[in-house]
C-alpha positions as CSV (number, residue, x, y, z in Angstrom):
1,X,-74.8,-46.9,113.1
2,X,-71.0,-46.3,112.9
3,X,-68.2,-48.7,113.9
4,X,-64.7,-47.3,114.1
5,X,-61.4,-49.0,114.8
6,X,-58.2,-47.3,115.7
7,X,-54.9,-48.2,117.4
8,X,-54.4,-46.5,120.8
9,X,-50.6,-46.0,120.4
10,X,-51.1,-43.1,117.9
11,X,-53.8,-41.2,119.8
12,X,-51.9,-39.3,122.4
13,X,-50.1,-36.8,120.1
14,X,-51.3,-33.3,120.4
15,X,-53.3,-33.8,123.7
16,X,-52.7,-31.2,126.4
17,X,-50.4,-32.0,129.3
18,X,-52.0,-33.3,132.5
19,X,-52.9,-30.9,135.3
20,X,-51.8,-32.1,138.8
21,X,-54.8,-33.2,140.9
22,X,-54.4,-32.1,144.5
23,X,-54.8,-34.4,147.5
24,X,-58.3,-35.2,148.7
25,X,-59.9,-32.3,150.5
26,X,-58.4,-29.5,148.5
27,X,-60.0,-27.7,145.6
28,X,-57.8,-26.6,142.7
29,X,-57.9,-24.2,139.7
30,X,-55.8,-24.3,136.6
31,X,-55.9,-22.7,133.2
32,X,-57.8,-25.7,131.9
33,X,-60.3,-26.6,134.7
34,X,-61.4,-26.1,138.3
35,X,-61.9,-28.9,140.8
36,X,-64.5,-28.4,143.4
37,X,-65.1,-30.6,146.5
38,X,-68.9,-31.1,146.6
39,X,-71.6,-33.0,148.4
40,X,-75.2,-33.8,147.4
41,X,-78.1,-35.9,148.7
42,X,-79.2,-39.3,147.4
43,X,-81.7,-41.7,148.9
44,X,-81.4,-40.1,152.3
45,X,-77.6,-40.2,152.3
46,X,-74.9,-37.7,151.6
47,X,-72.6,-38.4,148.6
48,X,-69.1,-36.9,148.5
49,X,-67.6,-36.0,145.1
50,X,-65.5,-33.7,143.0
51,X,-66.8,-31.5,140.2
52,X,-64.4,-30.9,137.3
53,X,-65.5,-27.6,135.6
54,X,-63.7,-26.6,132.3
55,X,-62.3,-23.1,132.0
56,X,-64.6,-20.6,130.4
57,X,-68.1,-19.6,131.1
58,X,-69.9,-22.4,129.2
59,X,-72.5,-23.6,129.2
60,X,-70.7,-26.9,129.2
61,X,-71.9,-30.4,128.5
62,X,-71.7,-32.3,131.8
63,X,-71.5,-35.9,132.6
64,X,-71.8,-38.0,135.8
65,X,-69.1,-40.7,136.0
66,X,-69.6,-44.1,137.6
67,X,-66.8,-46.6,138.0
68,X,-66.2,-50.3,138.5
69,X,-67.6,-52.6,141.2
70,X,-67.1,-51.3,144.7
71,X,-65.1,-48.4,143.3
72,X,-64.1,-45.1,144.9
73,X,-63.9,-41.8,142.9
74,X,-60.1,-41.6,143.1
75,X,-59.8,-44.7,140.9
76,X,-60.7,-44.7,137.2
77,X,-63.4,-42.0,137.5
78,X,-60.7,-39.4,138.3
79,X,-58.6,-40.4,135.3
80,X,-61.5,-39.8,132.9
81,X,-63.0,-36.7,134.6
82,X,-59.7,-34.8,134.5
83,X,-59.2,-35.5,130.8
84,X,-62.8,-34.7,129.9
85,X,-62.6,-31.3,131.7
86,X,-59.4,-30.4,129.9
87,X,-61.3,-30.8,126.7
88,X,-64.4,-28.8,127.6
89,X,-66.7,-31.4,129.3
90,X,-67.7,-30.9,132.9
91,X,-67.5,-34.1,134.9
92,X,-68.8,-35.1,138.3
93,X,-67.2,-38.0,140.2
94,X,-68.5,-39.3,143.5
95,X,-68.4,-42.2,146.0
96,X,-71.7,-44.0,145.8
97,X,-73.8,-44.7,148.8
98,X,-72.1,-47.2,151.2
99,X,-68.6,-46.6,149.8
100,X,-65.6,-44.3,150.4
101,X,-66.3,-40.9,151.9
102,X,-70.1,-41.1,151.3
103,X,-72.6,-42.2,154.0
104,X,-74.8,-45.3,154.1
105,X,-75.0,-48.6,155.9
106,X,-74.1,-51.3,155.7
107,X,-70.7,-50.4,154.5
108,X,-69.5,-51.8,151.2
109,X,-72.9,-52.9,150.2
110,X,-73.1,-53.1,146.4
111,X,-76.5,-52.2,145.2
112,X,-77.2,-51.6,141.5
113,X,-80.5,-49.9,142.4
114,X,-78.8,-47.5,144.8
115,X,-76.2,-46.6,142.2
116,X,-78.9,-45.9,139.6
117,X,-80.5,-43.6,142.1
118,X,-77.2,-42.0,142.8
119,X,-76.8,-41.2,139.1
120,X,-80.1,-39.5,139.0
121,X,-79.1,-37.5,142.1
122,X,-75.9,-36.6,140.3
123,X,-77.9,-35.3,137.4
124,X,-80.0,-33.3,139.8
125,X,-76.9,-31.7,141.2
126,X,-75.3,-31.0,137.7
127,X,-78.5,-29.4,136.5
128,X,-78.3,-26.8,139.3
129,X,-74.7,-25.7,138.5
130,X,-73.8,-22.5,136.8
131,X,-72.0,-23.0,133.6
132,X,-73.7,-26.4,132.9
133,X,-75.9,-26.9,129.8
134,X,-79.1,-28.3,131.4
135,X,-80.1,-29.9,128.1
136,X,-76.7,-31.6,127.6
137,X,-76.4,-34.0,130.6
138,X,-74.7,-37.3,130.1
139,X,-73.4,-40.4,131.9
140,X,-70.1,-42.2,131.6
141,X,-69.9,-45.8,132.9
142,X,-66.6,-47.7,133.3
143,X,-66.3,-51.4,133.8
144,X,-69.3,-52.6,135.9
145,X,-70.5,-49.1,136.0
146,X,-71.7,-49.5,132.5
147,X,-74.7,-51.4,133.8
148,X,-75.9,-48.7,136.1
149,X,-75.2,-46.1,133.4
150,X,-77.4,-48.0,130.9
151,X,-80.2,-48.5,133.4
152,X,-80.1,-44.8,134.4
153,X,-80.2,-43.7,130.7
154,X,-83.2,-45.9,130.0
155,X,-85.1,-44.7,133.1
156,X,-84.2,-41.0,133.2
157,X,-85.1,-39.0,130.1
158,X,-82.7,-36.2,131.1
159,X,-79.8,-38.3,129.9
160,X,-79.0,-36.9,126.5
161,X,-75.9,-38.9,125.9
162,X,-74.2,-42.1,127.2
163,X,-70.6,-43.4,127.1
164,X,-69.8,-47.0,128.2
165,X,-66.2,-48.0,128.5
166,X,-64.6,-51.5,129.0
167,X,-67.9,-52.8,130.2
168,X,-68.2,-55.7,132.6
169,X,-71.7,-56.4,131.3
170,X,-73.9,-58.3,133.7
171,X,-75.5,-61.2,131.8
172,X,-75.8,-64.9,132.5
173,X,-73.0,-65.5,129.9
174,X,-70.7,-63.1,131.8
175,X,-71.4,-64.8,135.1
176,X,-70.4,-68.2,133.7
177,X,-67.4,-66.6,132.0
178,X,-66.0,-65.3,135.3
179,X,-67.2,-68.0,137.7
180,X,-66.7,-71.1,135.5
181,X,-70.0,-72.8,135.1
182,X,-73.7,-72.7,136.1
183,X,-73.0,-74.7,139.3
184,X,-70.4,-72.2,140.4
185,X,-72.9,-69.3,139.7
186,X,-75.6,-71.1,141.7
187,X,-73.2,-71.6,144.7
188,X,-72.3,-67.9,144.7
189,X,-76.0,-67.0,144.6
190,X,-76.8,-69.3,147.5
191,X,-73.9,-67.9,149.6
192,X,-75.3,-64.4,148.9
193,X,-78.8,-65.4,149.8
194,X,-77.6,-67.0,153.1
195,X,-75.8,-63.8,154.0
196,X,-78.9,-61.7,153.2
197,X,-81.0,-64.0,155.4
198,X,-78.5,-63.6,158.3
199,X,-78.6,-59.8,157.9
200,X,-82.4,-59.7,157.9
201,X,-82.5,-61.9,161.0
202,X,-79.7,-60.5,163.2
203,X,-78.2,-57.5,161.4
204,X,-75.0,-59.3,160.9
205,X,-73.1,-58.2,157.8
206,X,-70.9,-60.9,156.3
207,X,-68.1,-59.9,154.0
208,X,-66.1,-61.5,151.3
209,X,-62.9,-60.1,149.6
210,X,-63.2,-58.4,146.3
211,X,-60.0,-59.9,145.1
212,X,-57.2,-62.1,146.4
213,X,-58.7,-65.6,147.1
214,X,-60.9,-68.3,145.6
215,X,-63.7,-67.0,147.8
216,X,-63.4,-63.4,146.4
217,X,-65.9,-61.7,144.2
218,X,-63.3,-61.6,141.4
219,X,-60.6,-64.4,141.5
220,X,-58.3,-63.5,138.6
221,X,-54.7,-62.9,139.7
222,X,-54.3,-59.9,137.4
223,X,-57.3,-58.1,138.9
224,X,-55.9,-58.7,142.5
225,X,-52.5,-57.4,141.4
226,X,-54.1,-54.1,140.4
227,X,-56.6,-53.7,143.2
228,X,-54.7,-54.9,146.3
229,X,-52.4,-51.9,146.6
230,X,-55.4,-49.7,146.9
231,X,-56.3,-51.3,150.2
232,X,-53.4,-49.4,151.9
233,X,-54.4,-47.2,154.8
234,X,-51.0,-45.4,155.1
235,X,-51.4,-41.6,155.3
236,X,-49.2,-41.0,152.3
237,X,-51.8,-42.9,150.2
238,X,-54.7,-40.8,151.4
239,X,-55.1,-39.3,148.0
240,X,-56.2,-42.7,146.8
241,X,-59.5,-42.5,148.7
242,X,-61.1,-45.1,150.9
243,X,-61.1,-48.3,148.9
244,X,-61.4,-51.5,150.9
245,X,-60.8,-55.0,149.7
246,X,-64.2,-56.3,150.9
247,X,-67.8,-56.3,149.9
248,X,-71.0,-57.3,151.7
249,X,-71.6,-60.9,150.7
250,X,-75.3,-60.3,150.3
251,X,-74.4,-58.0,147.4
252,X,-73.1,-60.8,145.2
253,X,-76.5,-62.1,144.0
254,X,-77.4,-58.6,143.0
255,X,-74.3,-58.6,140.7
256,X,-74.3,-62.0,139.1
257,X,-78.1,-62.0,138.8
258,X,-78.5,-58.7,137.0
259,X,-79.7,-58.8,133.4
260,X,-78.4,-55.8,131.5
261,X,-79.1,-57.6,128.3
262,X,-82.8,-57.2,128.9
263,X,-82.5,-53.4,129.7
264,X,-80.1,-52.6,126.9
265,X,-82.7,-53.8,124.3
266,X,-84.7,-50.7,125.3
267,X,-81.8,-48.2,125.1
268,X,-82.5,-45.3,122.7
269,X,-80.2,-42.7,124.1
270,X,-77.2,-41.8,121.8
271,X,-74.5,-44.2,123.0
272,X,-70.8,-44.7,122.4
273,X,-69.4,-48.1,123.4
274,X,-65.6,-48.2,123.9
275,X,-64.0,-51.7,124.3
276,X,-60.8,-53.5,123.7
277,X,-59.4,-56.9,122.7
278,X,-58.7,-58.0,126.2
279,X,-61.2,-56.0,128.2
280,X,-63.9,-57.2,130.5
281,X,-66.7,-59.5,129.2
282,X,-64.4,-60.7,126.4
283,X,-65.1,-59.6,122.8
284,X,-68.3,-61.5,121.9
285,X,-70.6,-60.3,124.7
286,X,-70.0,-56.6,124.0
287,X,-70.4,-57.0,120.3
288,X,-73.7,-58.9,120.8
289,X,-75.0,-56.3,123.2
290,X,-74.1,-53.5,120.8
291,X,-76.0,-55.1,118.0
292,X,-79.1,-55.3,120.2
293,X,-79.2,-51.6,121.1
294,X,-82.1,-50.0,119.2
295,X,-80.7,-46.4,119.4
296,X,-80.4,-45.0,115.9
297,X,-77.3,-43.1,117.1
298,X,-74.8,-45.7,118.3
299,X,-71.1,-46.1,117.8
300,X,-68.6,-48.7,118.8
301,X,-65.0,-47.6,119.2
302,X,-62.5,-50.5,119.5
303,X,-59.1,-49.9,121.1
304,X,-56.8,-52.5,119.5
305,X,-54.8,-54.6,122.0
306,X,-56.1,-52.9,125.2
307,X,-56.8,-54.9,128.3
308,X,-59.1,-54.0,131.1
309,X,-56.5,-52.6,133.5
310,X,-55.1,-50.3,130.8
311,X,-58.6,-48.7,130.7
312,X,-58.1,-47.9,134.4
313,X,-54.6,-46.3,134.4
314,X,-52.7,-46.5,131.1
315,X,-52.5,-42.9,129.8
316,X,-52.4,-43.9,126.2
317,X,-55.4,-46.2,126.4
318,X,-57.4,-43.7,128.5
319,X,-56.6,-41.0,126.0
320,X,-57.7,-43.3,123.2
321,X,-61.0,-43.7,125.0
322,X,-61.5,-40.1,125.9
323,X,-60.9,-38.7,122.4
324,X,-64.1,-40.2,120.9
325,X,-66.0,-39.7,124.2
326,X,-65.4,-36.0,124.1
327,X,-66.7,-35.7,120.5
328,X,-69.7,-37.9,121.4
329,X,-70.6,-35.9,124.5
330,X,-70.3,-32.5,122.9
331,X,-72.3,-33.6,119.9
332,X,-75.2,-34.7,122.1
333,X,-78.6,-33.1,121.5
């Protein structure tokens, strides 16, 4: 077990300059990597993604990237994938079922089980690509995506390496941290159950905002300030993908009721946990979960001073996370 601690402000020196990512719908090549528009099947639906392939023949380590709650691929997954590919790791980003450009009904239904299945389908796709090392397939989870990444790593023995960044770890302690107390959690669970009952009876899909009100899934002002500009349908923002500020209300119980603390106790895949002082879940929950991981090869990398939103878009913080991730992925069995 190794625990490292570094300051993010010093980590960008010497990294290669960014390659411009083209607008949605156009593939791109550069001296550092190629971007391919791809589709692949999962659970009877069609997932739409982008594959970032490093220059050179390989074979390359390859990772499937899964992002925050109700994400689209153009958000944080793109930031990480482009950096990974510059440094020799192939990366697949995609819109999960029910979201963005991918198919699936009801729209904006947030299902952990579906996302776990989508990750396995992403590994199926990666294993068929020329230039990919079939025995070096990994998963990178960001924010709430860490939960589905952990679940997939425990369930799918093809996962040789796991990276989890700025995790919004779904545990009872996290639910009360975000919602206030057990009564508030119970009220959210009931609202979700009522929405599921209505859907089962009539097919009606009830929606709640993801951010921006007391009724939203996430009520913090800072989270809304970051997310709300993504819900802009103007054509000049088409490169941001199809994020919508809504989620099927029946999804909420599937979020706050998840117990990743139970699954993580069975995680034996080599894992790198990246977190920061002001990232999701606070500081105590990630440290407690890290201690409970039985994997003999586990590392925690702490980015001093970093908050959650910096892990989404601050180049210095993302570089600070990607540097150890690249080393971890490439060193996988």
